[in-house]
N, C-alpha and C positions, 0 to 999 in steps of 0.2 A: 958106764953105758954111754955117756955123752962126754966126750973129751972136752968140749968147750961149748958154752951157751952163746949162740949168735945173738947179736943185738936185735935182729928182727926175725921172727919165725915165718917161714914161707908155707903157703898152702901145699899140701902133699907131703907134709912132714911125717904123716902117718897114714895108714890105709883107710881109716874110718871104720864105721860100724857095718858089719856084713851079717845079714840074716839069711841063711840059706839052708836048704835041706829040711826035710820033715815038716814040722809045723812051726818053724822058727818065726817069731813075731816080736813086735816091739811096741812100747808105749813110752814116749818122751814127753814129759809135761814140765814146762819151765826149765828145760835143759839147754845145754849149749854144746855144739859139736864144732870144733874149730880146727883149721889147718890140715884137714884130712884130704886125701886124694878124692874120694867120694864120701861125703858126710855120712849118708846112710844108704846102703845097698841091700835091697830085700828081693829075693828070688824064690822064696819058699812057697808062694801061693797060699799063705795062711789067710784064713777068713775071719780070724778073731784074735783079740789080744786083750791085755788087761784093760778092763773098763769098756770093751767094745765087742759085740758079737757079730760085727759086720766087717770090720777092717782088720787086716793082719798087721798094719802099721798105723799107729796114731801118733801124730806130732802136734803138740799144742803149747802155745806160749813159749816156744823155744827159739833158739838162735842157731842157725846152721851156716857155717862158713866163717871166713872165706875158705873155699875148697879149690882143689886143683882141677877137678873134672866136673862132677855134678854135686849139687847140694844133696839131693835125694834122687835115687834111681830105683824105681819099683818095676819089677818084671813079674807079670802074671799075678800080681798081688793087689788086693784092695787096700787103698791107703786113704788116710784122712790127715790133712795138714791144715791147721787153722791157727790164726793169730800168731803166726811165727814170722821170723825174718830170715831171709836166705840171701846170701851175698856171695859175689865172686864166682869163679869157676866157669866152665863152659856153659852149663845149663843150671838153672835153679832147681827145677824138678823135671825129671824124665820119667814118663810112664809108658811102658811097652807091654801091651796085653796080648801080644802075639801068642797064639796057642792057649790063651787063658780060658777060664771057664766063663761062659756067657753070664752076664749079670754081675760081673766083678765091678764094684763101684769105686769111683774116685771122687774124693771131695777135697777141693782146695779153696779155702775160704778165709778172708780176712788177713791174708799174708802180705808181707812186704818183700819184694825182690829187688835187688840192686846189683848193678855192675856185672852181669853175666856176659860172657864173650859171644855167645850165640843166643838161643832162646831162653827166656826166663822160665816158660812152661812149655814142655814138648810132650805130646802124647801121640801114640800110633797104635794101629790095630784096635781102634775104639768102637768098631761096629758091634752093636749088641751090648755095650757096656754103659751103665749109668755114669755120667760124668757131670760133676757139679763144681763149677769154677766161678766163684762169686766174691765180690768185695775185696779183691786183691789189688795191690798197688805195685806196679812194676816201673823201675827207674833204670834207665841206661842199659837196657838189654842190647847186646851187640847186633843181633839180627831181629827176629820176630819177638815181640813181647810174649805172644801165645801162638803156638802152632799145634793144631790138633788134626789128626788124620782120621778120616772115615768115621767121625762121630755121628751117631744117630740117636743118642739119648742124652743130649747135651743141654745143660743149663749153664749159660754163660751170661752173668749179670753183674752190673755195677762194678766192673773192673776199671782201673785207671792205669793207663800205660803212658809213660812220658819219656822223652829224650832217648828213645830207643830206635833201633833199625838204622843207625847211622845218621839220624837227624835229617832235617829238610835239605841240607846242602850236600848230601852224599851222592847226588846224581844217580848214575846207574846202580850204585850200591845201596840205594834206599830200600828198606824193608817195611812192610806194613806192620802196624801195631799188632794185629791179630790175623792169622791165616788159618782158614778152615776148609781145606779141600775135601771133596766128596762128602759134604755135610748133609745131614738130614735132621731138620730141627723145626721147632715151633718158634718163630721169631717173635710173635706177639707175646707169648708167655715167657719164653726161656732165653731168647737172645736179645737182651735189652739193657739199657742203662750203662753201657760201656763208654768210657770217656778217655780223653788223653790230650797230649799236646807235644809238639816238638819232636815227633817221631819222623822216621823217613817218610812214611805215608800214614797220616792219621786216619786209618781205615781198618775196617774188617773186610778182608779179602776172602771170598769163598766161592764155591760152586757146589751144586748138588740139588737138594730138595728142601723147599719151605713147606711145612705141612699145614700151615694155616695162613692167616693174613700176614703180609709183609708190607709194612709202611716204610717206604724207602727213606734212608737218611743219606744225604749227600756229603761226601768227605769235605773237610775244610782244612785249610792251612793256617787257620787263626793261631796266634801265639798263646792265647789263654786256653785253659782247659775247656774242652767242648766235646760233644758227643762224637764218637767215632762213626764215620759214615761207612757206606758199603761200596765195595768194588767186586766185580765178578771176573775170575780168571778162567771161567769155563761155563758150561751150560747150567742153567737154573730151571728147576721145575717147581711150580706152585701146585701142590696137590690139594685141589678143592678150596684153596684160599684166594684172597684178593691181593693183587699187587697195587699199592697205592703210591702214585708218584705225583708230587705236588708242584706248584709253581716255582720255577727256579731249580728244581731238583735235576740231578744229572745221574743217569744210570750208565756206568761204563762196564763193558764186557769184552771178553776175548774168547774166541773159539765157538762154543755151542750157542744155541738159542736160549731165550727165556720162554719157557713153555708154561701155559696156563691150562691145567687139567681140571675142567669143570668149575673153575673159579672165574675171576674177572680181573682185567687190567683197568684201573681207573687212573688215567694220567691227565691231570687238569692243570694246565698252565694258564697264564693270563697274558693279555697284550703287554709287550715289553716297552720300556722307555727308550730314550735316545741312545743310551750307551750300554745298557744291560738288558739281556733277555730274561723274561719271566716264563719262558717255555718249560715244559717238562721234557727233558732231553735224554735220549738213548743214543750212545755213541761207542766208539771203539776205545779200548783201554790204551791204544796207541795215540789217541787224540790228545795232544798237549796244547791247549789253547793259551799258552802264556802270551802269545802275540796273536790275538784272535783275528781271523780273516774278515769277520763281519760282526756287527753288534749281536746278531742272533747267537753267536757262540760265546759271548762274554761270560755267561754264568758258569761255563766249564772251568774257569780259572780256580774255583774253589775245589774242584774234584781232581786234584793233581794225581797222576798215575804214571807219568812217563817223563824222564827215564827212571827205571827202577829195576829191581831184581825180577819183576814180572815181565816187563818189556823194556828192552834197551834202545830200540830204534823207534823214535817218535814220528813215524810217518804212517798215518792211518791209510787204509786202503779198503775198497769195496770187498765185502765178505769177511772182514775181521771178526765178526761175531754173527751168530745165527739169526738175529732178528727176534721178533715176537712171534710165538706160536700159540694159537688159541684153539683148544680142542676140548673134547669131552673126557670125563673120567670114566672109570670102569662101571660106576653106578649110573651112568647115563646123564650126569649133570652137564649141562651145556656151558662151555666156556664163553665168556663175553668180554667185550672191551669197549671202553669209551675214552677216546683220546682227544683232548681239546687243547689247542695251543701247544702241541707237541713238536718234537724234532727228533727224527730217527735217522741216524747217520752211520754209514759204513757197514750196513748189515749184509748178510747173504740175501735174504728176502726180508724186506722191511716188516711186513706183517703177513704171517701165514695163518689162515683161518680154516679150521676143519672141525667145528663143533656141531655141525649138523643142521638140517633144515628145521623150519617151524613144523611141529607135528600137527596132525589132524585134530587131536584133542587139545583144547586150550591149556596152555601152561599156567602155572600159578601166577607168574608175572608175564602176561602176554607182551610180545614185542614184535616189531617189524624186523629188527636187525640184531644180529649177534655182535656186530662191530659197528661203531660209529666213530668216524674220524672227522674232526672239524678243526679248521685253522691250524693245520699241522703240516710239517714238511718232512718228507721222506727222501733222503738223498744218498747217492753213492752206494746203491745196492748192487751186488754182483749179479743178482738174478732179478727178481720182480720187486716192484715197490709194494704191492699188496697182491696176495694170492689167496683166493677163497675157493674151497672145495665144498660145493653143495651147501653153502652156508650164506644166508642173506647178510648184507652189510651196506653201509652208507658212508660215502666220502663227500664232504661238503664244505661250504663256508671258507673259501679262499685257501683250501689246502693245496700243498705243492708236492709234486713227485718229480725228482730231477736226477739225471745221470744214473740210470739203472741199466744193468747189463741186458736184461730181457724185456719184460713187459712192465709198463707203468702200473696198470691195474689189470688183473686177470681173475675172472670168476667162471667156475664150471658148476652147472646145476644138473641134478638128476631127479630130484624129488618134486612133487607137486608143491605149489605155493601155499596151499591151505589158508587162503585169505580169511575164511570164517573164524580162524583161531585168533585173529588179531583185530577183530572189529572194534575193540575198545580203545585202540590207539590210532585211529584215523585211517587214512587211505592205505590200502595194502600195497607195499612196494618191497621187492626182494633184492633188487640191485639198483642202488641209487648213487650216482656220481654227479654232483652238481657244483658249479662254481669252483672247479679245481684246475690247477695249472700243472701240466705234465710236460716235461721237456727232457730231451736227451735219452729217450728209451731206446735200447738196442733193437727191440722188435716193435711190438704194437704199443701204442699209447694206452688204449683201453681195449680189452678183449674179453668177451664173455660168450659162453656157449651153453647149450641146453636151456635156453630162455623160454621155451614154449611153456605157457601157463604161468610164467614168472612176471608180475608187473615190474617193468623196468623203466627207470628214469635216468637219462643221461643229458643234462642240460647245462648251458652256460659254462662249459669247460673250454680251456685253451690247451691245445696239444701242440708242442713245438718240437720239430726235429725227431719225430719217431722214425725208427729204422725201417719199419715196414708200413703197416696200416696205422693211420692215426686212431681210428675207432673201428673195431671189428666185432660185430654182434651176430650170433648164430641162433636162429630159431625164434627170435623175438616176435611175440604176437600180441603183446600189451605194452607197446613201446612209446615212450615220450623221448624224443630226440630233437632238441631245439637249441638254437643259438649257440652251438658249439663252434669253436674257432680252431682249425687245424692248419698249421703253417710249417714251413721250413724257414730257417734263418737266411738261406740263400737259394737261388735256383739250383735244382739238382744237376748232377753231372749227366751228360748225354749217354754215358756208358752204363749208368746204374739202371738195374731192373726197376721198373716203375711200379709203385703201389698206389692205390687210391687213398684219398684222405679218409673216406668212410666206406666200409664194406658191410652190407647187411645181407647175410645169407639166410634164405628161407624166411624172409621177414613177412609179417602180416601186420600192416599198420595203416594209419590215416595220414595220407600225404597232402591233405588239403592245405592250400596256400594261406588261408586265414583261419581264425578260430583259436581255441586254446584247449588245454587238456592233453589227452593221450594222442599226440600228433608228432609228425616228423616235418620240421620246417625251420627255416632261418639259419641253417648251418653254412659257415663260410670259411675262407682261408686263402692261402696263396702258396705257390712254389712247391706244391706237392707233386709226386710223380704223376698222378691224375687228380686234378682239382675237381673231384666229383664224388657223388654217392653212387657206388656200384652196388646193385642189389638184384635179387630175384625173389619172387614170392607173390604176395597178394596185397593190393591196395583196397582197404575195406570200405572206402567211400570214393567220392570223385577224386580223380588224379589230374591235376593241372601240371603238365610236363614243364620241367625246368631244364633247359639245354645246358650241358656242361661246357664251360669255356675256360681256356687257360688263363691264369692270372698273370699280371704284370707286377707292378710295384705295390699294388694295393689288393686288399682282400676282394674276392668275388664270392657271390652266393653259389654254393655248390649245386650244380645241376645233376642230372641222372644219367647213368649208363646201366645197361642190363647185361648181366652175365648168364642169364637163364630166363625161363618162362616168367611171365607176369600175368596175373589175373586182376582185373579191375572190377570191383563191385560197385559200379556207378559209372559216371561219365568219364571218359578219357579225353582230356582237352589239351590241344596243342595250339600254338599261335605262330604268327609269321616268323620265319627263320629258325624254327625249332628243328633239332636233329635228334631222332630217336634211334639209338644204336643198341643192338642186341646180339649176344654171342651165339646163343643157341635157343631152341625152344621157340615159343611164339607168344603173342599177346592175345589174351582172351578177355573180351569185354562182356561182363555178365551183370545184368540189372541196370545198364546205362547205355550210353551212346558213344560213338567216336565223333568228336567235334574237332577236326583238324582243318581249320579255315585260315588260309593265308591270303596275302594281297599281291605279293610278287614272288617270293621264294617259297612260301608255304612251309610245309613240314616234310623233312626227308626221313623215311623209315628205311634203315639199312643195316647191314652187318656191322658188328663191332670191329671187324677186320677192315672195314672200308675207311677211306681217307677223310671224308667230310667231318667237320667238328673236331673235338678232342681226339687225337690219334691214340689208340690203345695198343698199338704194336710195341714190341720190346717192353711188355709189362708182365705182371704176374699172371694175367689172363691170356695174353697172346705173346709168348716169349720171342716169337720170330722177329728178326730185325725189320725195321721199317723199310719199305721198298722206295725206290726212286720214283717220285711222282711223274706222270699220273698213274703209274702202275699201282695195283691194289692186291691185297692178300685175300680179298673177299671172293666167294664162289656162289653159284646159284642154288646152293643147298645149305647155306650157313644157318638159316633160321626158318621157321615154319609159317610166317605171315601173321595176319590179324584175323581173329575169329570173333564175330559180333553176334551175340544171341540175346538181344535186348531191345533197344529203342532205335528210332530212326537216326541215321548217322550221316555225316557229311565229311568229305575229304576234298579240299580245294587247294589248287596251286601247289601241289607237293610232288613227292617222288616216293616210290616203293621199289627197293632193289634187293637182289641177292637172297631171295627166299625160295622155298620150295613151292609156295603159293602166295598169292597177293592178299586180297581181302575176301573172306567168306562171311556172308551174312545169312542168318537163318530165319529171323522172324520179324523183320522190319524193312524199311526202305533205305537204301544207300544212295546218297547223291555224291557223284564223283565228278569233279569239274577241274579242267586245266591241270590234269595230273598225269605224270609219266610213270608208267609201270613197265619195267623191262628187266631182262636178265634173270627171269625166274625159271625154275625147272617145271613149274605147273601153270595153272590158269591164273591170270591176273585178277579176275573178278569172278566169284562164284556165288550164286544165289541158291538157297535150299529152303525147304520147309515152306513158310508163307512169305518169304522175302522176295523183293524185287529191287532192281537198281535203275537209277537214272544217271546215265553216263554222258557227260557233256564236255566237249573240248579236251578229251583225254587222248593221250598217245600210248597205245598199247601194242607193243611189237617186240619181236625177238624173245618171246616167252615160250614155255611149253604149251601154252594155250592162251587165248584171248579172253573171251567172255563165255561163261557157262551158266545158262539160266535154266535151273531145274526146280525153282521155287514157284512163286506165284506168277501168273501171267502179268505182262506189262513192263518188263524190263525194256529200256530204250537206250540207244546209243545215237547221239546227235553231234554233228560238227566235230567228229573225232577222227583220228588216224587209227585204223584197225587193220593191221596187215603184218605179214612176215612172222607170224607165230607158227607153231608146228603145223604142217600141212593138214588142212581140213579142220582146224581148231581155232580159227579166228573168232567165230561166233556160233556156238552150239547152243541149242535150246530145245527143251522138251515141252515147252509151253509157249504160248504166243508172245512174240517179242518183236521189236522194231529197230530199224537202223535208218536214220534220216540224215541226208547231207553229210555223208562220211567219205573219207578217202580210204580206199581199199588197196592202195599200192599200184593201181592202174585206173584208167579212165572209166572202166566198167568192171565191176567185180565178177570173179568167176563163181558160178554156183557152188563150187566145191569149198568156197571160203565160209559159207554159212549153211545152217541146216534149214529144213523146210518150214520150221515154225517161225523163222525170222522173215519179216516183211521189210524189204529194202526199198527205200524211196529216195529219188533224186541223188544218186551218188555223185560225188564231186568229180569234175573232169580233170582237175589238177590239184596238186597238194597245196601249192602256195595260194593265198587268197587273191581274189580279183574283184574289181568293181565294174567290169564290163561284160563278164560272161555269166551265164546262168542267171541267178537271182540278183546279180550285182547291178548297180545303177549309179549314175552321176547326175545330179539335178542342181539348177541354179535358181536363185530368187534374190530379190532385193527390196530394200525399203523405198526404192524409187524406180518403179517399173512403168514402161510405156508400151502398151500393146496396140496402140492405134495404127502402127505401121507393121510391126513384127509380132505375129501372134505368140511366138515364144517369148517375147518381151525383150525390149532394149533396156539396158540398165544405165541409169544416170548416177548423178552425184548422191552418195549415201552409203549404205552398208550392203555389201554383196554377201549373200549367204550361199555357201556350197554345202550340199547334202550328199553324202556318199553312203551307199548301201553295199556292204560286202556280201559275197556269196556264202561265207561261212563266218562263224563267230571270230572276233578279233581279240587280241590281248590289249586291253585298254591302257595298260601301264607303259606300252611302247609307243612313243610319239609318232604320229603320221606327219610326213612333210607334204605341204601343199603350197603352190605358188603359181603365179600366172604372168605372162608377158603379152603386151599389146604390140601393134604394128610398129616396127622400128625400135622397139625397146630391147635393152641388153641386161638391165638389172631387174630381176624378178620381184614381183610384189608378193609378200607372204600372206597366206591365209591361216589365221589362228583359230583353232577349234579344239574339240574334245569329243570323246565317244559317249554315246547315249547309253543308258542302263541296259539296253538290249544287246550291247556289244556287237551289233551288226551295223549300226548307223553312226557315222561321224558327221558332225556339223561344225563348220567353221565360218568365220567372217573376215572380210577385208573392207577397209574404208576406201570408197571410190570418190575421188575429188575431181576438180576441174582439169581440163586438158593439160595444164602445166604439170600435173602429177601423174595422171593416167592418160593412156592413148585411146582415142575413140576408134571404133571399128571392131574387128574380130580379134578377141584375146584368147590365148591358149592356156588352159590350166594343166599343170603337171602334178601328179600325186605319186608318192613313193614311201617306203619304209614301214607300211602296215605289216604287222606280224599276227599270224593266226593265234588263237587261244591255245592250241596244242603246244606243249612246252619244248618240242624238239623237232627235228626233221627239216624239210624244205618249207619253212613256215613264214618266209618273208616274201611279200609281193614283188613283182616286177613293176617298174614305173609305167604309169598309164596317163593318157591325156584326154581332154575334152575342150570344146570351145564355147564362147558366149560373146555377146555384142555389147559394147559400151557406146552410149549416145549422150551428148551434152547439150542437146537442144533446149530452148527456153520458150516461154510464152511470147506472143507478139502483140503490139498495140496497133490495131488496124484502123482506128478512126472511123468517121470524122468525129471531132469533139468540139464543143462550143459551150460557152457560159449561157445559162438561161435564168429567167426569173431574177434579173439583176435589180437590186434595190440600192438604197443609199449605203447600207451596211451589210447586205447579204447577197448571195448569188448561189445558183445551182450549177455544178460542174458535171459534164457528161463526157463519155468516151466509150470505145469498144475494144475488147481484148480477146485474143484466141489462145487458150491454154496449150494448144498443140499436143494434147494427149498427156501432159504431165500433171500428176502422175497417178497411177492406180492407188497408191497408198496415201498420198497427201495432195489434196486439191490445190490448184493455183489460187492465190488470193491477190486482191488489189487494194491499194489505198491511194489517196491524193495528197498533193502538196500545192501550196500557192505562195506567191510572193509579190511584193511591189514590182511593178514592171521594171523599175530601176534597181531592184535589189537582187538578193541571192537566196536560193532555196536553202533551208536548214533541216537536215544536213543536205549537202550538195554532192558529196563524194560517195563512191560505191561502198566503202567500208562503213561510213556512217549509216547509209541506207540498210546495209546488211545488219548493222547493230540494232536499229530500231525495229527491223522486221522480225527480230527474235521474239518480241512480245507485241504482236500487231493489233490485238483486240482494241486498243484505245486509239489507234491511228485514224486520221480523218478518212471517212469513207471506206473503212475496212470491210471487205466482203469476199467470201469464197465464191469462185465461179466454176467449180468442178474441174474435171480433167478430160473434157471432150476435145473434139477437133474442130468445133464451130465457134464463130465469133459471138461473144457475150457482151451486150450493152451494160455499162456500169455508170453510176452517177452518185453524187453526194451534194449536200447543201452546206454552205457556210453561212451562219446566221448571226447577225449583229456583231460580227468580228472585223468587218471591213471599215475603211474610212470612206466618207462621202467624196464624190467627185474625184476619185483616184483611179489610176490605171493599174491593173494587176495582171499576172500570168498564173496559170495553173497547169498541172500535168498529172498524169496517172502513173503509178509504179506498179508493175505486175511482178509478183514474186512466185516463181515456180520452183520445183524441187532442185532444178539445176542452176538456179540463180535468178538475178533481178533484171527486168527489162524496164527502161525508163522511157515513158511516152513523150511526145512533143509538147512544147509550150502552147497555150491558148490565151490570147490577150482579151481583156474586157475592162470597161470603165464603169464605176458605180455612179448612181444618181447623186443629186445634190442633197443638202441638208434640208430639214423641215423649214418651210418658208411661211405657209399660211394654212388655215383650216377653212373648210366650208361646213356650216352647221345648218341642217334642215330646219324648217319652221316647226314650232311647237304648237300642237293643237290647242284650241281655246273654246270653251272653258274646260279646265280640268276639275276633278272632284276631290275635295279634301279626303285624305287617307287612301286614295287610289293611285297606285304607281303608274307611271307612263314612261315612254322611251323616246329617244331622239337620236338621229344619225349624224356622224361627222366624218369628213375625209381630209387626209393630210396631203399636202403638195409641196414639191420643191419650188425653187424660184422659176423654173421653166414650166411650171404648172403640170409637172408630171406627178402622177399619183405615186406616193412613196409606198410601194407595195410591201416593203419590209418594216414600215413604221409600226411599232408595237404599242404606242401610247403609254409607255411605262412612266413618262414624265408628265402626262396630261392630267390636269386637275379640273373638275367641274365645280363651280360656285353659282350663287344666285342671290336674289333679294327676297326669298321666301321667309315668312315669319314662323315663330315657335308657338304652337298651340299651348294654352295654359292647362289643358286637361288631355286625357287620353291614355295616360300611364305608359307612354312609350319609353321615356327615360325619366325615371322617377314618376311624378304626376303629370309632367309635361310631355309634349311631342314636338321635338325640333324637326325641321325639314330634313329630308334625305336627298342627296344628290347622286345616288345610285352608283353603279359600277360600270367599267368600260371593257369592251371586248373588241380588239382590233384584229383585222385580217386583211392582208393585201392592201394595206393603207386605209381601209375603211373601218371606222369604229362605231359600235353601238353602245349608246349610254342608256342603260336600262335601270329600272327601279327608282326613278326620280319620284319623290312623294312630297306633296304640300299638304299641310294640316289646317292652315288658317284660310278662311274665305276672304279673298282680297283681290284687287285689280292691279293691272300694270306690272305683272311679274315677269322676270327675265332669267335666263341661264347663261353662264359664261364658261367657255372651254379655254384653258390656258396651259401651255407647255413652254416654260421658260419665258422668252420674250414674245412668243407667238400666242395670240389670244383672239377669240371671236365671241360675240354676245348675240343671243337669239333675239327675235322680235318679242313684244310683250304678249302675255296671255293672262287670262282671268282664272281665279280659283273660286268655286262655289262650295257652300256647306254640303254635308253629305246628303241632306234632304230627309233625314230621319231624326225626330226629337227623341232623345234617350234619357234626359236627366234635367233636374233643376240645378242651377249653378249660381253661387254667390259670386258675382263678377267683380265686386269691389274688394279692395284689399282689407285684411283683418284690421279692426279698429283698436285704438288705444285712447282711453279717456280716464278722467278722475272719478272716483266713486262719488255717487250722488249727483253726477251730471249725466248728460246724454251724449251718445256717440254721434258721429257724422252720419250722413245718409248711407244706407246699405241697400244694394240692388240685388234682387234675385231674378234670374232669367231662365226661360226654357231654352236648352241648347242641344246641339248634336253631341256625339261622343267626345269631340275635341274642344267643346266650349264655344262653338260658333252659334250665336243667337238664332232662334227660329220662331217665326210668328205662330201664334196659336190659332187653331181652327175654332176654338170656343174658349170662353173665359175659364181661368183656372184659379180656384181659391186655395191659397197656400197657407198652411198652418205653421205658426211660429212658436217654438218652444226653446227653453234654456235649462241647463242643469244646475243653475244657481237659484237658490231659494229666495234671493233678494233682488233678482233681476226681472226685467219686463220689457215690453216693446211699446213704441209710440208711433203715431202717424208721422210720416216724414214732413208733413206740412203743418198739421194742427197740433202736433205733439200730444194728441189725445191717446190714452192707452189703447192698445189693440192686441189681438191674438192672431189675426189673419191679415193677409193682403191679397188683392185680386189682380191677376194678369188678364187684362181685357182681351177680347177676341181680336185677332189680327195684330196684336201687339206681342212683344216677346219678353217684357220684364215688368216688375213692380218694385217700389222702394219703401223703406221703413227705417226706424232708428231703434237703438237698444240702450237701456238705462239700467244701472245697478248701483246699489248703495254699499256694496261690500267689495273690497279689493280682491282680485284673484284673476283666474283664467277661465272664465265661463265659456262653455261651448253652446252655440246657438244652432238650431236645426230648422230648415225650411222644408216642410213635407207636402207632397202633392195630395190631392183628395183621394179618398179610398177608391180602389179599383183602377187607379192610374198606373201605367207602366213606367212612368218616370221614376227615377231614383231621387231620394231626398238629398238636399245640400246641407253641409255642416261647415262651421267656421269657428275657430277659437279666438276670443277677443281678450284684450288686456285691460284690466281695471286697476288703476293705480290708487294708492291711499290719498 
């Protein structure tokens, strides 16, 4: 049978075991099948064998191989292979259940596979068949370790595949450890615990359906045994389960999307480090980050997929895989997703959301959003970054969407918001995009439609290089759109059709400039096709217009453009320079007012096709090419004008152009001032209902009609141009109306220009303003006017005021030129001024100076340049002139003048001055100067005099003398400032408004110094205590009375004595030498008082060395006795002895003795108990002494045995009016 036995037996040496036909089955336990072509081939379809009622083939504890083809090949037959080893051959085990009975089980568990040239385990046609592959170890499979086709009842657990699939270095020949195409499985329960290392791809590659949760495992190229991660080579559907992707995980896919049916995607990355990202990453199977482009991609290095048998070209591209799709399942479970710190790369659409709206009935877990994306990047999508269909979602927290083929974010809504269903989770929002960066979108950066009733928040986003609109929102009526930045990286090509940065279609929102909450404000950017928010719809509160302006190198706040009608539910406010452009429809103001108040340019309301402001031609709104300026695409029927049905309104300094009608007001007062309305097909201003209009300085012409007043009576047109409108339609009214000071296109309006209800008053004779015709006037005034000669006034040095009154209101922003020339002058003098608030009166001034600057005589004023307040037409005046007279006359010093009342140090100066009429506003004043005859006045020059005349009140002899034409005497006195016997000059200075006049010098000489006094006789006798006067006169050496002598150095003395009593100064009364009063050299010395009765008294008057003494006079006592007085000095003696004699007298009040008319018995007492009195002669003890009649005193002595200070008292008899006398004595030991 065998001719020779080879040294080595080769696989295929025999055919192997074949079980076929009928119910052929087999059971191999602890058996070995070696060197067969196929170890075991079973095709019988048997469903039982020895020891098993389930499997037609059971292999346990056996060894199969090496084989030439397959170790085991089962066709349509249930098999169980456990704890066996299979080696060699093409495949270890092949299972083909094509055409088999459903429910044919396969169990491969605890086996060891080595060195197969292709798969270790291969199964196909596994749909509907229970497959259990667990705890196997596969080593060195040539291609896949395990490949199972269409398995939908698979348990694949705890298998270990190593060194298979060509190994990590096989390049494009690398195979994954496990390949499960068209799979349907429960990963949480049944596909788990599979590990391996050193394979071509250490991964489970699959597509199909995950029936429950799938916790993603990222493939790793680690050399040690590790869990096999996941790769997708096609679409994956999670049916009601959750896809969990963690920090650093990488989900790679190719082809179809990852669809979440009624489950959730939870992708939770974390902020990355400097070299490795911790994002949750979704990317293309072609993405090979072996040399990562940026740190955010570095975690992809663990998820090697390319090159391999799956993808040979490692160049990822947009659309490589289908992205994430989140939808609802058949049971109505809503798919959700929360992606934080994620990275979605190269999808078709990054995230497609279609799980449905929030229902009216609150869900078990209420939510605002089905999808929340935060801190996540979506890049390189072939279509949209995020696309939501009627499903609320949120994108926030520094998320990024970049380089997408269509829209960055798109949302479409059809269902109501049902905010009441989510009250437990805060503010109801259905479309939220905040703090997100979107760049490189092929179409719109952010687009959403069907937003009516959907609370919408789009804030703090940055959109760069969107292909069409930066932000486009349709139907938003609960919109927060704030601080978004929409930019291009470079200025757009002039050939490109232009799109706006932001477009709000049928918007209803709050456009207030300030505030917070649901508002539209603070959006900016640069280099967009139109740097603007283009919108139509409704402003729910006040609208302060922002004019769109083109950007340069820096961002600009987006202004507004209108592509359709606008309703403002409040005030519509525009400011200086604003431009309101609208493509069609009109502006309706409901519940507020129009407040369009400008200063120079005002606000222009015009067609979007017109040229002013941001041009909208060659744009998505107006595709027509831009015309060559000043041509315009606008027509007189582009829009329908402004309709006001609310509050009093104002339109100043603006224009309204290219509409079917201008401003229609229904129920308030419209104030229209300095505004141009032209080029309309209908009326410029229409009043209806209870409305009226006050039109001032307007220019209304070339319209289908001018003013139509059919509302309340009282519409007025003043200082306006109203002409050239459709014939018979300049001013039509069905109620009382007025037209005052208007230009009608001719010097007298035709009755056909206005209706019978219009009262026309003082129509203007010409269109240009004038100051000399009609109500015009030119008037002159001055701060220095002389009407004494010219009743109209001659004007001198000072400020000339020119007052001009125009015949119609003037534009005060246009300067008026005014200047004048005098006789012989060639250089005009400017008059500088301004317009008064009435805009009819201009007032200016010019400084008039001495003839060296201005020319006296008739001067001619020329005025020009004034422009009427109407904004167009022949509105500039023709030059006009007027004359006035300049006069530089001064006051004159007419004399005569002379010094009077000359003393030694004083004099009075006199003069006469004529003001000569200067001036009505400032009276002429004078002052005096004097000097030594040999000296110089200070100041003596004109400049010095002018300087001190600036503050004249303190100057010598300053006095105002009016502004009459008569001579006025003036004088002043110099007192005590001159030197005696000295020659002086004086002069008067007259200061009038035109200058200074210096009077002539007047010489005088002062008297000499004080030489002597003359003192009048003093009357004698004088009475003690009674004041008297005496007169003195001062003379110079020439015996001239010194009329300016003031006695300031004069002193009066005398030989009068001091009285010991009287209590004038202390107890005593010293004499008084009175006070002096000098006038015209004569002094009165008054108040001289003597208190002591004595003879031969004199007074002496002394001033320096000059002295005079009066004759003697006598002083008598007062004549009235008033008291007893101890006239001797207080005593001092030794105790036990007697004092010296003590005298008591009857005196007047000053101690002057007075004789008694009858004797007086004086009682003597002491406060000392040891003291007593003795007679002055006999030393006999006494208690009284007697003053005899005609005598004035009596004497006694005092004795005391005790040392001390006893007080003695001398008392008059009872009934006497005299006061007692007391004295304190000193008794020494």
